[in-house]
N, C-alpha and C positions, 0 to 999 in steps of 0.2 A: 502493499499500499505505501502513495507518495505521502510526503509529509505531507502536514495541512501548513501551506504557508498564510494563511490567513492570520495564524497566530505567531506573534512578535516571538525572535529567539528568545531562548532564559539566558541571562550572563551567569558567565561562569563564575561562582563569589568564591572559587579556593583562589582564582588570577586577577580580580579585581584590585588596582589600586589605589591604597588611599593615601593624600599627600594631607600635612600641617607645614602651615606656617608660621616661625620661628624668629625674632628678632634677636637673635642671638648671633654674636661676632664667633666664628667656625675657625680655629687655630689651620692654616694654609698644607701644613701637612698630614689631619687629619685622611683617615680611606671612607670612603662609603659607610664600612661598617662601625669605624668611629662616630660618625656621624646619628647613624642610628641607633649607637647604645645611648647617645647623646640625648633622642629624641625619648627613648625609652626609661633613660633616668628622667626627664623630665614630668613626665606619667605618671612613676612612680610617687616623685614629691612634691609632686606639684598639679595633682590633679583639676582641671579644672578653671585653671589658672593662664590667663593671656601673660605673655611674658613683659608688658607692661604692668602686671601687678605683683608682677615680684622684685625685691630688691635685688641693687649688684651684687653687698656681699651672696645672697642668698644664690643667684646665677651661676657668680667666680664659683662657688661650691659643686655646684650641681658640676659644673663641665670640668673641675678640679678631679670629681668621684667618676666623672667617665672616661678620665684620662685613667685613671689607675684601674679604673674596671678592666679598659684594653689591655693590662698589660697581661705577661706572663703570671699562668695559675702559681706557680710556684715561689711564686715572690708574695703573694698575697695575705699570711701570717709573717710578714718577717718585722711588723713594729708589736708583734704580740706579745708578750711575757706567755710561754708556757703554762706556768703555773695558774692564767686567767680561765684558760679551758679547763681544768681541775675546780675551778671558784665556781664555773658556772654549771655544769656537768653536778659538782656536791646542791648548788642551789636549788637546779630543779629537779635532781632528785626526790628534796625534801617537802618543796612544793607539791610535786606530784603525791608523794603518799599522804599531803592533809586533804588534796581537792580531789585527785584521784582524776587530774586532766588540766594541761595547762593552757590557759585560756587567754595568756597575753603575754607570747614568747616573748616577743620583742621588749618587754620593761623588764624581764628576768635577764638579758643581756644587757642592757642600759644599766641597769644594776650591776655591772664584772665591767665590762668596758667605757663606760660613761655613753651618752649623746653622738656622740659627735662619731662613731665607729661608719654609723650608716653612711653617716656624708664622705666620710671620705675617703670609705675604703667598703663598696658599695658587695664585692666578691664576696668578701673575707666576711662582713655581715651575714649574708644568705649563704655561705658556707655552714657558717656555725651554728645557724638556725637547721639550717637542714639535718646538720649532723646533732643537734639535741633533741629536734621533735624523732629525729629515726631511733635515736634512746629511749627515749617513752613510747615509742611504738613496740619496742623490743620488748623491756618491763612491764608492760601489758599483758604483749603472751606470752612470754616466760612466765609471768606468775600467774596467769588465769589456769595454766596447763598443769604448775605444782594444785593451784584447787582442786582441780578435779579430781585430781590423784590422791588427795589427801580425802574430800570427799569417797570414791571410792574403796578405800582401804577404811577409811573408822565403819562407812555401812557394812562392807562386808566385817569383820569383825563386831559389830553392833548388833549382827543377829536377823533372823529373817521378818520378824514383827517392824523392825525400823526401813528395814527396807521395801516391806508392801504397805508402808505407812505414806497419807497425801495429806495428813494436817499439818495446817504451817504450825500453828503453836508446840506440839510434839514435835514436829523436826527440832526445828529453833530449841526446845528444852537439852533435846539430845545432843544436839552440837554444845551447847552449852555446860552441859554434862562431860563431854569428851576434850572442853577447854583447856590449851595451854599456852603460856605467852610464849614456850619455846619451839612449840609446832608453828604459831603463826610468825614468830619472824626467822623463820627456815620456813614457809611459803615468800617473807616479805625480808627472803634473804641480802636482795640490793640495798633493803634500807636499813639492815642489820648492823652493815659495816657504814654507818654512818650515825647512827640513830644510837643512843643508850637509854635502849625501852624502861630500863629498871629506874634508871636516874628521872624519865620522862614526867612531867605532873601526872596525878593521877586521872586526868580524864584524857588525858592523852591513851593510857590504859584503857580506861572505857570507850574510849573511842577504836581500838583495836580489838575489843571483841566485840564491840557491837559491829563492826567490816566483817571481822569471822563469821561469827552466828547467823548473820542476816544475806551472805554469801556464800556458805554451805547449805545456806535453805534455798535460795535460789537454783544454784545446780545440780542440788537432788532433786527438784520438778523439773530439771532441763534433765538429768539423764533419766527420770522414769517419765516422759511424752516432750521427747526433742520437739515433736512436730507440732507441738499449740502453741499459737501464736503465742499466749502469755508467759510461755517457759522456752518460748525456740532460741536457737542463736544469738540472733539481733536483739532481742527481749534481754539476755543476759549479760551481753556488751553494752545494749543501753542502762540496765541499771547497774553494769560498774560504772561508766560515766558519770552517774547522778547519787551514788553513793554517798558521795565527800562531801556534795550540797545541802543535803538534809539539814534542816534549822535547829535540830538536837545539836549540833554542831559548829555552832555559829559563835561560840566561846571558848574558840580551839582556835591559836593562830599558831604559825612555826615558833615563836618562843615559848612555848610549851613543851617542842621535844627536846631534849639532854640530848646534845650534839659529842659525840666521841672524840676525843683527841687524833687530830689529821694524822699525824705519823705513828699511828699506834695501827700494828698489822694483827687482822684478829683471821683466825681459824671463821668460817663461815655453817650456822650451825644449820643444819639438813631437818627437815622433819620428821618428825617419826612415827608418823600416821595418826591413827584413829583409839578408839579406847582398848589397851590392850593391859597385859600381866602387871602388875606395879604401878600402875598410870594412878594417879590422884584424883577422886573424882571431884568434883565443882559443882554446889547447888547453884543453882539458875539465882541471877540477879547479886550472887558475893562478890562479881569483878564490875558490877556498871553503878553510875549513879542514874543514869538512860539507857536504854535501848534506841537503838534506832528506829524509827516510828516503819512499821507495816505498811508498803505500798501497794495500792490495790488497782486494782485496773476496772473504772468507774463504769460510767454508761453511757457512753457514743464518746470513748476510749481517754475520758477525763479519768485525772488520778485522787486517789482517794484517800488522804493521809491521815492517819490514827497514831496521833502519839503516846505515849506509857511514858510516862516521866515519875523518876523511881527517886525515893531521898537522895540529897545531896552529899557528897563527902567532901570534906576541908579541905581544900587544896593546898594549902602552907604554902 
């Protein structure tokens, strides 16, 4: 069939040229790639602003950043002391342990490297950010794998009754009974290397208890019914991402986590599994001044949060 010539030809969007006008002096030595880098930098730093709306100081900084970005990659960290990268990872891990996500990575980088890194060395800034976020993804994946292994082992040792149980309160009480801080910090081994949980405030210990019991309960439901929308893989990941932002933890900040000396090398504590012989049983509530609110799915996807506040403990 011949083509319908009455219809206008479709424009190939992949090959459409988009041009922008910039009133900026460009060095004569720049290549076309350098010019494109400068344009990309402008869009990044001054979105929606015309050149006339940008000060000469900002403009010069943008040009310097583009020049730095166009340099070979091997020199991107030349002026950054190596210990700063370690400082950033240390801060990122502490932040991730408290909130279970990093919502403002740029802010963390600025706390360690200062606010001028993005202007002076964009490539270095983006590389640092990429590496930090990749580390957080790896931490999340590995910690969840350890949670799953721990829950499976605890259920195997717990007996047939708990394996068949589907009641939230009963499951949570079971994991409260087998809870030990050694197991929890074995699951969070990446945090145990920087956080001294025994010297941390009581609210931090309660926080870790609440994270443990509620996360184990969620994973137990997932193992029972992995295709249920309420407990499938996406639900578990979403629960992980939100668990650190519950209102029950509003009065906990990074200052409540006791830090280990930076030069102290310690052996990693591995989780010992579920309830076995010789393990001390804990009564429900012994380690908490509150529990994480029970989050249930309400009608039309709304969250129904039931907060169970327990008596407060003097944090000292």
